GUSE-336840 format. One record per residue (C-alpha): z, y, x. Coordinates in steps of 0.2 Angstrom, whole numbers, plus 5000, padded with zeros to 4 digits. Example, Ala and Ser with C-alpha at 12.3 -4.5 7.8 and 13.67 -1.06 7.14 Angstrom:
// residues 2
503949785062/503649955068/
END
This chain:
// residues 1010
553553015262/552852975245/552953155239/552153215255/550853105254/550553155235/550553335240/549053325252/548053255237/546553365232/546953375215/548753405218/548353555227/547053605214/548253605201/549453715211/548153835214/547553855196/549553855191/549754005204/548354105198/548654075180/550454135180/549854295190/548654335176/550054285163/551154405171/549854535172/549354515155/551054515148/551454685157/550054775149/550254705132/552154775134/551554935139/550354955125/551754905112/552955035121/551755175120/551355125101/553055125097/553455305105/551755375098/552455315081/554155405084/553355565089/552155555075/553855545064/554455685073/553055805069/552955735051/554855775048/554555965055/552955995044/553755895029/555555945029/555656115039/555256235024/556356135012/557756125025/557656315029/557756365010/559256255008/560156325024/559656505019/560556465002/561956375012/561756234999/562656095011/562355964997/560655984997/560555985017/561655835017/560255745005/558755815015/559555745032/560155575024/558255565019/557655595036/558755475044/558155335031/556355345043/556355195056/557255225072/558055395066/559955375070/560555555071/560155715061/561155885062/560656065059/561656195069/561756385065/562356515077/562756355088/563956295074/563656125066/563256155048/562855975042/562455805050/561955635045/562255475056/562955445073/562055455090/562755285095/561155225105/561055245124/559255245124/558655395113/557255515111/557855705106/556755825097/557255995088/556456145079/556856315074/557156355056/556556525054/556556625036/555556775031/556756915024/556157095022/554557065032/555456995046/555456815053/557356775056/557856625067/559256555056/559556385064/559056235073/558756055068/559055915080/558455755079/558855585087/557855415088/558655265095/557555165107/558655015108/557754935093/556054975101/556654895117/557254745109/555754705100/554554735115/555754615125/555554485111/553654495111/553654485131/554654325130/553554255117/551954295125/552554215143/553254075134/551654025125/550354075139/551553965152/551353825141/549453845138/549353855157/550453705161/549353595148/547753655154/548153625173/548653445169/546953425159/545953475175/547153375186/546653205175/544853255174/544753275193/545753115196/544553015184/542953095191/543253135209/544753055217/544452865210/542852855218/543352945234/544752805235/543452665232/542352755246/543852755258/544252575255/542652525259/542552625276/544152545281/543752365279/541952415286/541352305300/539752335308/539352165315/539652065299/539252175285/538052115272/538752195256/538352385252/539452505246/539452505226/540752625216/540852625196/539552735194/537652725191/536752805206/535652945200/533852955208/533753055224/533153225216/534653215204/535853135215/537753225216/538853235231/539553045227/537852975226/537253055242/538952995251/538652805244/536852825251/537352885266/538752755270/537552615265/536252685278/537652705291/538052535288/536252475290/535952565305/537552505313/537152335310/535352355317/536152455333/537652325335/536352175334/535252255349/536852285361/536552145374/537252215390/538952295394/538052455399/537452475382/538952435374/539852575385/538752695380/539052665362/540952665366/540752835374/539652915361/540952835348/542252935357/541353085358/540953065340/542753045335/543253195345/542053295335/542653235319/544453275324/543953445329/543053465311/544553385302/545653505311/544653665307/544253615289/545853535284/546753655270/548453625280/548953735295/548953655311/549553735328/549953675344/551353785355/552453785369/554353775371/554253965375/553454025361/551554035365/550353975352/548953875361/547953815347/547653845329/546553805315/545753915303/546853855287/548353935297/547354085299/546954125283/548754075277/549554215289/548054345284/547354365302/545554405305/545154255318/546054125328/546054245344/547054375335/548354245329/548454165347/548854335355/550354365342/552054295350/552654165339/554354245336/553554385328/552954275315/554654225309/555454325294/557154285302/557054255321/558554125319/557554015309/556553975326/558153945334/558853825322/557053725323/557153725343/558953665342/558453515331/556853475341/558053455358/558853305348/557553245338/555653195341/555153245323/555653375311/554853375294/555053485278/555953625288/555553775276/555653945283/554854115278/553354185289/552754355290/550954395287/549854515296/550154635282/552054615282/552254515266/553154355268/552654175263/553854025261/553053885271/553653695275/553453645294/553253465301/553353475320/553153335333/553853345351/552653275365/552953255384/551453235396/551453105411/551853265421/553253295410/552553445401/553253475383/552053525369/552453555349/551053485337/551453535319/550853575302/551153715290/551053715272/551253855260/552553815247/552353975236/551753875221/553053735223/554453875224/553753955208/553753785200/555353745205/556053925197/555053875181/555853705179/557453785183/557353905169/556753775157/558253655163/559453815159/558653845142/558853665138/560753665144/561253825136/560153815119/561253845105/560653725094/560453525097/559053465108/558753285112/557453165119/557352995109/556352845114/554652805108/555252695094/556452815088/557852695090/558952775105/559552945113/558852965129/559353125132/560453265125/560953435129/562753505128/562553585111/561953435103/563453335109/564553465103/563853465087/564253285084/565953285094/565453185109/565053225127/563253215133/563753065144/564352975127/562752995117/561452975131/560852785129/561752765111/560752715096/560152865085/560952785069/562652815078/562553005073/561752975055/562852955040/562952785033/562252845016/560752935025/560252785038/558952695026/558052875025/557752875044/556352745048/555152825034/555453005044/554952925061/553452835054/552852995046/553253095062/552352965073/550752975059/550753165059/551453215076/552853325069/553953315054/555453435048/556753355037/558553375030/559753235035/561753205033/562353185052/564153115055/565353185068/566453075079/567853115068/567053055053/566553225045/564753235038/563753395039/562053435033/560753445047/558953525049/558053395060/556253435068/555553285078/553853295088/553053145094/552353175111/550853045115/549853005130/547853005129/547652845121/548952905106/550352795112/552052885108/552952915125/554452985118/555053105104/555753275105/557153315094/557853475088/559553465077/560353625069/561953625058/561453705041/563253695033/563353885032/561653895025/561953785013/563553875007/562454035007/561353944995/562553894983/563354054983/561654134980/561554024965/563254064959/562854244961/561154234953/562054244934/562954404941/561454464947/560354454931/561854534922/561754674933/559954694931/560154704912/561454834912/560554954925/560055114916/558155084923/556854964922/557054814935/555454724941/554754604952/552954614958/552254434964/551054494978/550354324981/550054304963/548754434958/550154554958/551054494943/552354604937/554054514930/555254624920/557054584924/557754674910/557654734893/557054944896/555254914897/555154954877/556255104879/555355164895/553555134889/553555104870/552654924875/553354744873/552754634891/551454554881/550654704876/550354754894/549654574899/547754584903/547254404908/548654324918/549254494925/550654594918/550854774925/551154964920/549755024932/548655064918/550155184909/550155284926/549255454922/547555454932/548055594943/549555504951/548855324952/548155344969/549655424977/550755294969/549655154977/549555234993/551555244995/551755074989/550455015001/551155105016/552955025012/552254855013/551454885028/553054965036/554154845029/555354985022/556055045006/554955174996/555355304982/553855384972/553955504957/552555504945/552055504926/551855384914/551055394897/552255324883/551455224868/551755384858/550755474869/552155584877/552155604896/553755534904/554255584922/554955414931/555655384949/555255214957/556255144970/555754974979/555654854993/554454724999/555154555002/554354455016/554254275020/554554175036/552654185040/552754375040/551754405025/552454505008/552954384995/553754504982/554054694979/555854724970/556254884962/556954984948/556055134938/557055274931/556655384918/557155564923/556155664911/557755764906/558255784924/556655864929/556655984914/558356034922/557756044941/556356154935/557456264926/558656274940/557156324952/556556454941/558256524940/558556534959/556856604961/557156744950/558956774957/558056784975/556856914967/557957004958/559057034973/557457114982/557157224967/558857294967/558657354985/557057444980/557957514964/559257594976/557957684987/557057734973/558457814963/558857924978/557057984978/557158014959/558658114959/558058274966/556458274958/557158254941/558658384945/557658504954/556258504940/557558524925/558358684936/556558754938/556158724920/557658814913/557158964922/555258974916/554659044900/554158884889/552358964887/551958984905/550758854913/551958814926/553258764913/552058634904/551458574923/553258544927/553558464910/552258334915/553258314932/554758284922/553958154910/553258044925/554858064934/555757994919/554357854916/554957804934/556757814930/556357694917/555457584927/556957584939/558057524924/556857394920/557057334938/558857344937/558957254921/557757114927/558957104942/560457094931/561257234942/560857394932/562557414925/563357344909/562457404894/563057424876/563057274866/563257304846/563057214831/561157254825/559957174812/558557114822/557357114804/557257314803/557057324822/555457194820/554757294807/555057464815/554157394831/552657314820/552357484814/552257574831/551157424837/549957434822/549257604829/548857524846/548157354843/546357344838/545957304820/545057144825/546957084827/547957024811/549757054812/550856934801/552756934799/553856794795/555656824794/556356654788/558156674794/559456724780/560656794794/559756914806/561256994815/561456974834/562657054847/561357144856/560657314864/559257394852/558357474864/558157314876/557657194861/556457344855/555657324874/555657144872/554557154857/553457284864/553157184880/552757004871/551557084858/550657174870/550357034880/549856924865/548457074860/547857074876/547556884877/546556914860/545657084864/543957004866/543656904851/545156954840/546456834832/548056834824/549756904830/551256824821/553056874823/554456764817/556256764815/557156604810/558856524813/559256384826/560656284831/561056204848/562356064848/563156004865/561855884870/560355994866/561256144876/561456024892/559656044895/559556234897/560956314909/560856474900/561356414882/563056374875/563256264859/563156364843/561956464832/560456564837/559056674830/557356604837/556156764839/554456714841/552856794846/551256684844/549456724847/547756634844/547056704862/546356604877/548056514881/548556474899/548856324910/550456244916/550156324934/550156504925/551556454914/552656414929/552456594936/552356714923/554056774923/553856824942/553757014945/552057084949/551256914944/549756964931/548156884925/547557054921/546157164930/546757284942/547457444934/547757344917/549557304921/550957294935/551557104930/553257164928/553357154907/553856984906/555056984922/556057114912/555957014896/556656864905/557956974913/558557054895/558556894886/559656804899/560856964900/561056924881/561656754885/559956674877/558456594885/556556604883/555356464880/553356454882/552156344875/550356364878/548756264881/547156334886/546056404874/547356354860/548456514861/550256544866/551956564859/553456644866/555156594859/556656704863/558356634858/559756744856/561656714850/561856754830/563456824825/564056844806/564757014808/563957164799/562957274810/563857454814/562957614814/563057704829/563457914825/562358024837/562858204837/561958344848/563058464858/562858584870/563158564888/564958574894/565458704907/567058754919/567658844933/568658704944/568358654962/567258504966/566958414982/565258334983/564758204996/563158104999/562258075015/560658135007/560558325010/559258354997/560458284985/561958394991/560858554990/560258504971/562058464965/562758614973/561458714964/561558614947/563658614946/563558804950/562458844935/563758754925/565158884933/565958754944/566458804962/565658664974/565758614992/564558494999/564858375013/563358255021/564558145030/565958035023/567058045039/566958235038/567258245020/568858155022/569458275036/568958425025/569958345010/571358305022/571558475027/571658555011/572058414998/572558544985/570958634987/569858524975/570058474957/568658334957/567858234971/566158164968/565458044981/564057924985/564357754988/563257695001/563457815016/563557765036/565157745045/566257745029/565657695011/566157804996/567457664990/568257685007/568257865006/569057854988/570457744994/570957865008/570858024996/571957924982/573157894997/573358074999/573358134982/573457984969/573158094954/571358154962/569958114950/568458034958/566757994952/565757854962/563957874962/562557744966/560757694966/561157504967/562357404977/562857214975/564557254984/565257384969/565257354952/566157474938/567657354937/567957354955/567657544956/569157564943/570157444951/570257554966/570657704956/569057774954/568857854936/567057864933/565557744939/563857824936/562057754941/560857874949/559757964946/560758094936/560058234925/560858394920/561558324904/562458164911/563158264926/563858414914/564558274903/565358154916/566158304926/566858374911/567658214905/568458184921/569358354922/569858364903/570658184907/571458254922/572258404913/572758284897/573658164909/574558314918/575158384900/575758214896/576858204912/577458374909/578058334892/578858164896/
END
């Protein structure tokens, strides 16, 4: 009864209304926050996908093209370290090439991008990269933030509503009760005391509602007193009674109309007779008439609810707190509580009078209370309520009881000291006093279990006070920190091991104190070795840092990487350059991770700095070697086609020249053609030499000193007199195993480039030759070199020099800094290829406006050089039968005419399959087979195998312009007698054919003798 009466108080209804509205707003704002956070995380992941495609696509494509699985794995592992990325793989031709991570999440976001590579001017799709991001962590983080927002705003709404209720109680309700008490005791016949409330009355022009009520009541009292004094007759009294009755009826109707609780009158048959406006508004109807015309059974969400109500009214006069759900006009449901009274008139008519109260807010409050009770009962930490004096436990949750070895009932009402270890009990009172003074205090205290064991506990006590500041009760939270204490002890024990490890790492280990002016603490002894400085030498004021040693061009980039890592709470890795104390530049790699405190602010940045200067030099050389190898393969392909073009030009020109008089103008013109073709032939040789696929060159022990002198004589005539030429041969032993022509070409190319760099202002060109020795450690930095003695051939100039970007590209074919028409950009590429084929290496040092020095290192030998004998002889001839096979008809015609001039009988075929059939039909008809290697349907090597299977003694010459698939060693392993490179001139053709035929005769004669 008291609860129902309390629910009719205006302040209570106001509180419910505020709570209901605030909860709706809280849920709506929380949903908006959750949606915004979700979209932000998804956009972040999409931007990571885009960044991965832009940053990694080129590197992954190159690694996939080269099928470098180790590099691919490293790149995929790097991608997977990006937040939320859980799985990455690369597929080529629908087959998995490499992968990183596992697709272990149920909620994922997938992206893929194609890997395309440009080859021979065409874009080839060589694979697909699939990236999977896991969303479980995203949803977990968003859910946590949503719960935090709901709880914090729910507490705020609850406290705000209590405050409004308290103000309303003080300002309005108390004075309304005074007025109601006065009116209850009011006697118009004997009322001399006016109505007075505990409030100063304001003047009429500033009177509020309470002032107006007091004035109205006092005026009403006076008027009633005067009126009752004037009543002298029964008629007057009856009139007054009738007026009072009518006034009461009007007040009743007014009360029924304006009361905030729904009122109704109905019949047992279900007809609604009267309703008030509150019920109309509660059910969402436009007017009382619309509600009166609605059958009462249609208002129930469950028609059985009305049947149960009628069944109770058959046996009871009054039914209270009958809860059902009613349907509003728009179809939504509203929970209500009925209070119905059955009345019977003198004529036996039965009516139901009742009230309807919306209990939606109460249901929501009950659900909130149920959730808080569930949280209290199921919390993993101990939660309890203590008395105001801090001596007694008034309530505990199951976790609190389990923690101490008791049941909830056993601890309820018990002294708090019962769970405090005896040696810690004297510490409790000061903590309680401190809590009452400050409102909240957290401390560690030894607690004791029922079995007598003592454990460390983290205790948090909050003193809950009323408005005057008196403590009502204490909210107690207890956590068993035994494991944490063990971890702290383990941490202290491992700190020594950690510092020992830090001291022995090969890198500089540091810690940056973010909140202490970025002071850097060095944790091992590697600082002097890395920078040349001691820690006190880097101190400026109270700040110690290596930032001033970073080269200026790298500082902003390093700072940006570290700042971004701190903002995203992730590892970072950055490479940059440091200036050593001796002035040298060191390449370093720094890896670190920000460490955050409980407040979410960064405290430290821990990291390590490695010196990778030597490794970077090796990486640069490896990239250069890979680049040169790729360009070499391309150059070899060009050489193949170019050789096929040059062959008929040189061959036909030589044949025509043999038939023309030497004094004729046509003979001179054709000599120019042949000279140009031979220059083109030499260019092809350079290309093949650069690509390291031009066939084996004859390496002989030669003296480099005479070769240098001979080259300088040739250069002196072509170099301007403004350029001085100095020679400095300091080596005692100048012998090397080399090809004299190629070394001569190296000298000519290097000296020509040096002269070009000094052509405007003149200068000094110096050629030097000295001895050098590479031990195992030094040679390890250069993949081309082996430990041992070397000759260092240097070409220096005092010209305009080069910057680092130019130095990195000078050995690329067709790269040149010369004006158009002054050079092809192929000279240094050929130099690089020649030196590398001689198992040496070439180094360059240059600075702008300070000249350049090229140093070529060639293996030194101690043997005496051999002198090659060169004797001229006439071209050999013969009458044997030759089968010539080439898919180029022009080459077939050329060789037929050329070999016919030497007396041979030649049969030419332009298809390898047809040539095999021709030979198979008459295998004894031919004495020699000459075949091209690259032909459709069947290569020259396959044709040779078939011919040798028919006639094993058949000599075969294999010709090719260039091919990666065949070499001289492989050709001879098949049984091929000679392996020659196109284009062939008359002399080389005559000699190789005669050599094969003579060898065949010699072998046949030996077989007969045996």
